[in-house]
C-alpha positions in Angstrom: -3.9 21.4 -10.5 -3.1 19.8 -13.8 -2.3 16.1 -13.6 0.7 15.0 -15.6 0.2 11.4 -16.8 2.9 8.9 -16.4 3.5 5.1 -16.0 1.3 4.9 -13.0 -1.7 6.0 -15.2 -1.0 3.3 -17.9 -3.2 0.3 -18.4 -1.4 -1.0 -21.6 2.1 -2.0 -20.4 3.4 -2.1 -23.9 6.9 -1.5 -22.6 6.8 -5.0 -21.3 5.8 -6.9 -24.5 5.9 -4.3 -27.3 2.9 -5.8 -29.1 0.4 -3.0 -28.7 0.2 0.7 -29.1 1.8 3.1 -26.7 -0.5 5.6 -25.0 0.1 9.3 -26.0 1.6 10.1 -22.6 4.0 7.1 -22.6 7.3 7.9 -21.0 9.1 5.5 -23.3 7.9 7.4 -26.3 8.2 10.9 -24.8 11.3 10.6 -22.7 13.9 13.3 -22.4 16.8 11.6 -24.4 19.4 13.2 -22.1 17.8 11.4 -19.1 17.9 8.1 -21.0 21.5 8.6 -22.1 22.5 9.5 -18.6 20.9 6.4 -17.0 21.8 3.6 -19.5 25.6 3.8 -19.4 25.6 3.4 -15.7 24.6 -0.2 -16.1 28.1 -0.8 -17.6 29.8 0.4 -14.4 31.3 -2.7 -12.8 29.3 -2.7 -9.5 26.0 -1.8 -11.2 26.5 -4.4 -13.9 27.1 -7.2 -11.4 24.0 -6.2 -9.5 21.8 -6.1 -12.6 23.0 -9.4 -13.9 22.6 -11.1 -10.5 19.1 -9.7 -10.0 18.0 -10.8 -13.5 19.5 -14.3 -13.0 17.7 -14.8 -9.7 14.4 -13.8 -11.3 15.0 -16.0 -14.3 16.2 -19.1 -12.4 13.7 -19.0 -9.5 10.6 -17.1 -10.9 7.5 -17.9 -8.7 9.5 -20.6 -7.0 11.6 -18.9 -4.3 10.4 -16.9 -1.3 11.7 -13.4 -0.8 14.3 -14.7 1.8 15.4 -17.4 -0.7 15.8 -14.8 -3.4 17.9 -12.6 -1.1 20.2 -15.5 -0.4 20.5 -16.4 -4.1 21.2 -12.8 -4.9 23.8 -12.5 -2.2 25.6 -15.7 -3.4 25.7 -14.4 -7.0 27.4 -11.2 -5.7 29.8 -13.4 -3.6 28.6 -11.6 -0.4 30.0 -13.1 2.7 28.6 -10.7 5.4 25.0 -9.6 5.6 23.7 -6.9 7.8 20.2 -6.8 9.3 18.6 -3.4 10.2 15.6 -4.4 12.3 12.8 -2.8 14.2 12.8 -4.0 17.8 9.3 -5.2 17.2 10.6 -7.7 14.6 13.6 -9.0 16.6 12.1 -12.5 16.8 11.7 -12.6 13.0 15.2 -11.1 12.5 16.6 -13.8 14.9 15.0 -16.4 12.7 16.3 -14.7 9.5 19.8 -14.6 11.0 19.7 -18.3 11.8 18.6 -19.1 8.2 21.4 -16.9 6.7 24.0 -18.5 9.0 22.8 -22.0 8.1 23.5 -21.0 4.5 27.1 -19.9 5.2 26.7 -16.2 5.6 28.2 -14.2 8.4 25.4 -12.0 9.9 25.5 -8.7 12.0 22.5 -6.8 13.0 21.5 -3.6 14.7 18.0 -2.8 16.2 16.3 0.5 15.8 16.5 1.6 19.4 20.3 1.0 19.5 22.0 3.8 21.6 18.9 4.3 23.7 18.6 8.0 22.9 15.5 9.9 24.1 13.4 11.3 21.3 13.4 14.8 22.8 17.2 14.9 22.7 17.1 15.2 18.9 14.2 17.7 18.8 11.4 15.2 18.3 8.2 16.6 20.0 7.6 15.3 23.5 4.1 14.2 22.5 5.8 11.4 20.4 7.2 9.9 23.5 3.8 8.4 24.3 4.6 5.7 21.8 8.0 5.1 23.4 10.7 7.3 25.0 13.7 6.4 22.9 14.1 7.3 19.3 14.5 5.0 16.4 18.1 5.5 15.2 18.4 4.5 11.5 21.5 6.6 10.9 23.3 4.9 13.8 22.1 1.5 12.6 23.6 2.2 9.2 26.9 3.4 10.7 27.2 0.3 12.9 26.6 -2.0 9.9 29.1 0.1 7.9 31.6 -0.3 10.7 31.0 -4.1 10.8 31.8 -4.2 7.0 28.5 -5.7 5.9 28.3 -6.2 2.1 24.5 -6.4 1.7 22.0 -5.0 4.2 18.4 -6.2 4.8 15.7 -3.9 6.2 13.4 -5.7 8.6 10.4 -3.5 9.3 11.9 -0.1 9.8 9.3 2.7 10.1 8.4 4.8 7.1 11.1 7.5 6.8 13.5 5.6 9.1 14.0 3.2 6.3 14.8 6.1 4.0 17.5 7.4 6.3 19.0 4.0 6.7 19.2 3.6 3.0 20.7 7.0 2.6 23.6 6.3 5.1 24.2 2.6 4.3 27.5 2.0 2.5 26.3 -1.4 1.3 23.5 -2.2 -1.0 20.1 -2.4 0.7 17.1 -4.7 0.1 13.9 -5.2 2.0 13.0 -8.3 4.0 9.9 -7.0 5.7 8.0 -3.7 5.0 6.3 -2.5 8.1 2.6 -2.2 8.2 1.4 -2.8 11.8 -2.3 -2.8 10.8 -2.0 -5.3 8.0 0.5 -7.8 9.4 3.4 -6.2 7.4 1.6 -6.7 4.1 1.0 -3.1 2.9 -0.2 -4.4 -0.5 -3.4 -5.7 1.2 -4.7 -2.1 1.4 -4.2 -1.7 -2.3 -5.9 -5.0 -3.1 -8.9 -4.0 -1.0 -9.0 -0.3 -1.8 -12.4 -0.6 -3.5 -13.9 -2.5 -0.5 -12.5 -2.7 3.1 -10.0 0.0 2.7 -12.0 2.4 0.6 -11.2 5.1 3.2 -7.7 5.5 1.7 -9.0 6.5 -1.7 
């Protein structure tokens, strides 16, 4: 199979500083102009513009100073968010409880939904029975999203939802979504560790 080169194959990063030569396959140099012209005007749409400016200001004002949680709060304040939702894995309820306390201490209203909400057996939605050995009840990211939608949250934080469940939550959330914790049970919820050690301890993934 022919490999089409893209940004993930680049070692130059000229798009960041523009002081070197672009590689032949560079997307910036070889981009479909219609795709570019479709994307760029969307930043002028009111909601998108507010998000982009707020994100850039948080990065600029707190670069390498704020933790992820502090950045989320700064971002929320710039967007004048009052109510934050937490979509949490039941395995991270303790962490989500701490997060909620921090958010409330900073003036936010907080509403959360855990992944097992509704207590629906996996087999009821067609998940193979063999999957019940990990737990009888299904994770319910669509219901989590709908409950936060009903609560009127304005920004939702994902706390350790499983791969795929996070995708469905994002799909059905009315509010903007950002990640607080990305689940990786093996690496203490630090999936980047496998990439940092891909040439040594985790060479099995290559």
